[in-house]
C-alpha positions as CSV (number, residue, x, y, z in Angstrom):
1,M,67.6,1.2,12.4
2,K,65.0,-1.5,12.4
3,S,62.8,0.4,9.9
4,F,65.9,0.7,7.6
5,F,66.3,-3.1,7.4
6,E,62.5,-3.7,7.1
7,G,62.6,-1.2,4.2
8,I,65.4,-3.2,2.5
9,A,63.3,-6.4,3.1
10,T,60.2,-4.8,1.6
11,L,62.2,-3.6,-1.4
12,F,63.4,-7.1,-2.2
13,T,60.3,-9.2,-1.3
14,D,57.6,-6.9,-2.7
15,Y,59.4,-5.4,-5.8
16,L,62.7,-6.9,-6.9
17,F,61.7,-10.6,-6.5
18,L,58.4,-10.2,-8.5
19,P,59.8,-11.7,-11.7
20,Y,60.9,-14.8,-9.8
21,D,57.5,-15.1,-8.2
22,Y,56.1,-15.1,-11.8
23,F,58.6,-17.9,-12.8
24,R,57.5,-19.9,-9.8
25,T,53.9,-19.8,-10.8
26,L,54.8,-20.5,-14.3
27,E,56.5,-23.8,-13.4
28,V,53.2,-25.6,-13.0
29,T,52.3,-25.1,-16.7
30,N,55.7,-24.6,-18.4
31,W,58.9,-26.0,-17.0
32,W,61.2,-24.7,-19.7
33,G,59.8,-21.2,-19.4
34,A,60.2,-21.2,-15.6
35,N,63.9,-22.2,-15.9
36,I,64.8,-19.6,-18.6
37,I,67.0,-17.8,-16.2
38,N,69.0,-21.0,-15.5
39,W,69.3,-21.8,-19.2
40,I,70.6,-18.3,-19.9
41,F,73.3,-18.7,-17.1
42,I,74.2,-22.1,-18.5
43,I,74.7,-20.6,-22.1
44,I,76.8,-17.8,-20.8
45,C,79.0,-20.2,-18.7
46,C,79.5,-22.5,-21.7
47,A,80.4,-19.5,-24.0
48,A,82.9,-18.3,-21.4
49,M,84.4,-21.8,-21.1
50,V,84.8,-22.1,-25.0
51,Y,86.4,-18.7,-25.0
52,W,88.8,-19.5,-22.2
53,V,89.9,-22.9,-23.8
54,K,90.5,-21.1,-27.1
55,Q,92.6,-18.5,-25.4
56,L,94.5,-21.2,-23.7
57,N,95.2,-23.0,-27.0
58,L,96.2,-19.7,-28.6
59,H,98.8,-19.1,-25.9
60,K,100.1,-22.6,-26.1
61,A,100.5,-22.4,-29.9
62,N,102.5,-19.1,-29.5
63,N,104.8,-20.9,-26.9
64,E,103.7,-18.3,-24.3
65,D,102.6,-21.0,-21.9
66,T,105.5,-21.9,-19.7
67,Q,105.2,-25.4,-18.3
68,D,107.4,-25.4,-15.2
69,T,107.2,-28.6,-12.9
70,T,108.0,-26.6,-9.8
71,A,105.5,-24.2,-8.5
72,H,107.9,-22.2,-6.4
73,S,111.6,-21.4,-6.6
74,F,112.2,-22.9,-3.2
75,L,111.1,-26.4,-4.5
76,K,114.1,-26.5,-7.0
């Protein structure tokens, strides 16, 4: 069983994390290039947030958004 977990560790450290090792060495010369993965995630999150807010406004405009002040029926 120990060799199984060592194999998983080898897979990740020696193969799957190689692109991140490249970005780590790139940071010395080019900060923007080294953080490209972070910028991609930030752009994806911003696009998702804009889409979400547009959908909320669309539902509010169609009066599908029910604004009830009580969260549960037992609070009435």
